[in-house]
NUDO-604784 format. One record per residue (C-alpha): x, y, z; residue in three letters. Coordinates in steps of 0.05 Angstrom, whole numbers, plus 5000, padded with zeros to 4 digits. Layout:
XYZALA
...
END
This chain:
147806877324MET
142106547319LEU
138007137356GLY
135906707422HIS
130806267391PRO
124906007431ALA
123905357393ARG
129304867355ASP
128104807289PRO
122604157298HIS
118404617342GLY
121204377418ASP
121704877467PRO
128705097483ILE
130205317554PRO
132206067571SER
138606207600ARG
134006277668ASP
132105377651GLY
124705627636GLN
122305307575ALA
114905517540HIS
111204987521ARG
104905147481PRO
098204797492GLU
098804317422ALA
095303767412VAL
096603227372GLN
094103347293LEU
091202607300THR
085802927351SER
083603487317GLU
076503617290THR
074303627207ALA
073804387202GLY
078804697246ARG
085005177228HIS
090905027269VAL
097905187251MET
104104627269ILE
106904797331SER
112504287336ARG
114603647293VAL
116502967317SER
123802827311ASP
124002117324ALA
123101837261ASP
128802147204PRO
123801847153ALA
118302147169LEU
122502837185LEU
124502737114ARG
117502677081TYR
114403267124PHE
119703597089ALA
118003437026SER
111103697037LEU
113104327074ALA
109603997137LEU
114104487193THR
112304917256PRO
108805537243ASN
105805247175VAL
098405407183GLU
093104797156LEU
086004717160THR
083703987174VAL
079903787117ARG
076903117128ASP
077002567188ARG
073301907170PRO
069801537234PRO
072100867211PHE
078301007170ALA
085801177196ALA
088201917179GLY
087102637171THR
087002987104THR
088903687119VAL
090604387070ARG
095804807074VAL
094105517074ALA
094805897003GLY
094405146970GLN
090204876927ASP
092104126948LEU
089603617003ASP
094103247030ILE
092502527070SER
096602347133LEU
096801757163GLY
096601567235VAL
103901567245GLN
104702147206ALA
098602597238SER
100802367300ASP
107402637298ALA
105103307280LEU
103203747337TRP
098604327332VAL
095604987368VAL
088805327338PRO
090905837289ARG
090406617300LYS
084206987257GLU
087107437212GLN
083808107235GLY
END
């Protein structure tokens, strides 16, 4: 009924029938630098309140972001969701809970 998804709703891999699970080469948003174009690959599901917060901001797997700012002496990351004119500032706890991969450039 679900079409055999490769990932659960939070982006964690679902093993295939033979037990293989493909885990993308994702890194925590915290480690990305300003100017990078990324896509959310996985959202940590360890904290239900944080999951609700991400949902309220539409920060879910497959959402494309641009890392806008990573101040050198301040905690947090500022991102912009693709197609929106709103910057979102995330603290370390939130940016550590988002795993991202480089965004595929449109050709």
